C-alpha positions, 0 to 999 in steps of 0.5 A: 644840393642844387647845382646842374650836372653837365657832361662834356666831351672833347678829343676823346675825353668825357668830363664832369662839371657842376654848372661851371667850366671847373672839371670835377672828373674826367675819363678817356673814353677809349681807356675808362680805367686810366687816371686822366687827371694829374692830381688823381695820379698823384693821389696814387703815390699813397700806394707806394708808401706801404710795400705790402702785397696785401695793401690796400685791402679796405679803402674809403673814398670820400667824394666820387666825382667821375669815379676815376680813383674808384675804377682804378682801384677796382680794376687793379686791386681785386682783393680790395673792398671799396667804400665810396661816400658821395653826398649827391645822388645825382653824381652817382647816377652820372658816374654810372651812366657816363663814366662806367662806374662798376656795379658790384655790391660785393666789392664796391659799396656806394653810400649816399651821405655827407663824408664828415658825418659818415666817418664820425658815425662809423667805427670801421677802419681802413688801410687807405682813405682818399679824400676828394670832396668839393661842392660846386664852388670848389669848397670842401667845407667840413672835409678840410677841418681839424676834427675831420682829419682827426677822425680820418686818423682814428679811422685808419688801421695801423700803418694806414695812409691818408691822401687828400686833394687840397686843390691849391686854393687861391689862399694857399694850402698851407693851413690845410697841411698844418691841420693834417699834420696836427691830426697825424702828429706831424706825420704828413707832407704835401707834394708841390702843386701839379700843373692843374694847381692841385696839391696832394697831401699824404699822411701816415699812421703807425710806425715812422716811415723811412723809405729810400727813394730808390726803393720808391722808384722800384715800386713805382716801376712795378706799379707801372708794369701792373697798371700803366700808371707812371708815377715817376713825375710825382716822385721827382717832385716828391724829392723836392719836399722837406720830407726827402733828405739824403735820398730817404723819404721820412714821414 
């Protein structure tokens, strides 16, 4: 892959770019563990879908960027083992040099590989899979194809959760959501696009999920007390989806 990697700073925020103004990741220098970008916060709605103190114990992240999701989970979920698959070694080097990516081989395994090829050749299973992989032109390639989503479904444990950043491409995200629904037997939803245009899709394995919205809000408050992450705006927008009816989230 041949693209420049640029690091910029403005108003206390350091950003990662692949040779364009498109932000590939961001970190507030004074609070490096904080999820600075809206879409990264929305991907953490996945943490609310399983009310289990042991969730998640095994996490696969495809796409490293500025390591925002990796650092958040590393800090606040100390019992979780994280595997991060990043195709470009220079991104890993930049994350270590500029974005405080931790060095901890016992809890954090960084793999230089193509995400689709890695999951195809790997028989491990995970509680949570987070997909946020794009090239310099904001194209996901194989990471937005039905076979890849089917492999994600097969790589999740019973009651596992998938979260995907779909970027809200100009042609729309609906085709991507339909592929995820196909792979997960309709057990998926998409949050309404956030201000940046990103669309987060969530999918679940295992038993049918039915959670009262008030319970989700209680869990979100507990998460906020633990991490300072405020998911209330995301839950408000989740209520706008067809998966919420009669005060119940059903996937």
